[in-house]
N, C-alpha and C positions, 0 to 999 in steps of 0.2 A: 910689499905684497901681503895681502890679507889671506887668512885661512877661510876658504869658502865653506868648509864642511860644517860649520856651526851657524850658518846664517838663517836657516829655516827651521821652524818648529814642527811642521807637519811631516808626515811620511813622504819619503821620496822614492821614486821608482827609477832604476837605471834603465833608460830607454833611449835607443838611438833612432830618432825620428827626423825626417826632413822638415826644416822650418825655412820660411822666407821672411826676411826682416827688411822693412822699408827704412832706408837711411836718407835723411835730408841733407842737402848741401849746407855746410857750415859757413860758406862765404856770403850767402844771402838768405833771406827768409822766404824765398819763392818756393812754395810747396810743389810746384811743377818740376823743380829740379831735384828729383829723387832717383835713387837707384835701389835695386832689390838685391840683397845678398842671400845666397843660398847657403845654409849651414845645417849642422846636425846638433841634436840635443845630446847631452851627456846624462842628465837626469831631469825628471819632471815631478811636479807635485800640483796640488789643487791651486796653490797661490803663487807658484813660481816655476821657472825653468832655468836650466844652466845650458848655455849654448857654446859650441866651439865654432869660432868665426875667424876668417882670414883678416878681417878689418877691425880696427879698434873703434870703439864707440864711447863717447864721453859718459862718465857716471852722471846720473841725473837725467839723461835723455829719456823722453817718453816717445815710444815708437810702436808702430803697428807691426804685429807679427802674425804669420799664418802658419798653422800646423797642418801638415799633410800626414795625418796619423795612420790611415789605412788606405791602401790602394783601392781605387774605385769608389771611395766614400767621399762625402763632402768635406772640404777643408774647414778648419775652425779658425776664425779671425779674432784676434785678441789684441789688447793694448797692454804694454808693460813698461815699467821704468827700470833703467839700468841701475842696479844697486852696487855692483862691484865689477871690476875688470882685473884679470890676472894675465900677465904676459907670459907665454910659454915660448919655446924655441922658435916655432914656425906658425903660431896661431895665438888667439886670445880665448880664454875661457871667460864667459860673461854671464853674470847672474841677473835675471829679470824678475821683478816682483810684478805679478799680474794684477791689473785693476778690474774691479767689478764695475765695468763701464757699459753704458747704453750702446746699442747698435754693435755689440760684439757677441761672440759665441761663448762667453764665459760660463754660462750655466751648462751648456753642452760639454765644455771642457771639464768642469767639475764632476759632471755625471760620468764622463769617460774615465777620469782618474779613480772615481769611486768603484767603477766596474773593474778596473785593473787591480785595485787593492783587494 
């Protein structure tokens, strides 16, 4: 198990927010065989998030995540790579590095984090 406390260089905010993570079946490459996992963040930053999930996700997976930051406001759609996974008693803490990708809300995400800080 690795110590996740030193993985990010920017300011982190302890924030419990609802996230939705699209998980693809590992048995085949059919992108229509997906499921959505609802989870909560433990902390967030401009370039990463730490999520508490019931399901394990392989390190290196690149997944779509949706942040439901404020009730009544538009969700933010992001893409992130699983950088680390820590097994806890009844869940997994998973660190995502967010990509600056086209067709995502990464600029809105970074603006939101800047406003929080």
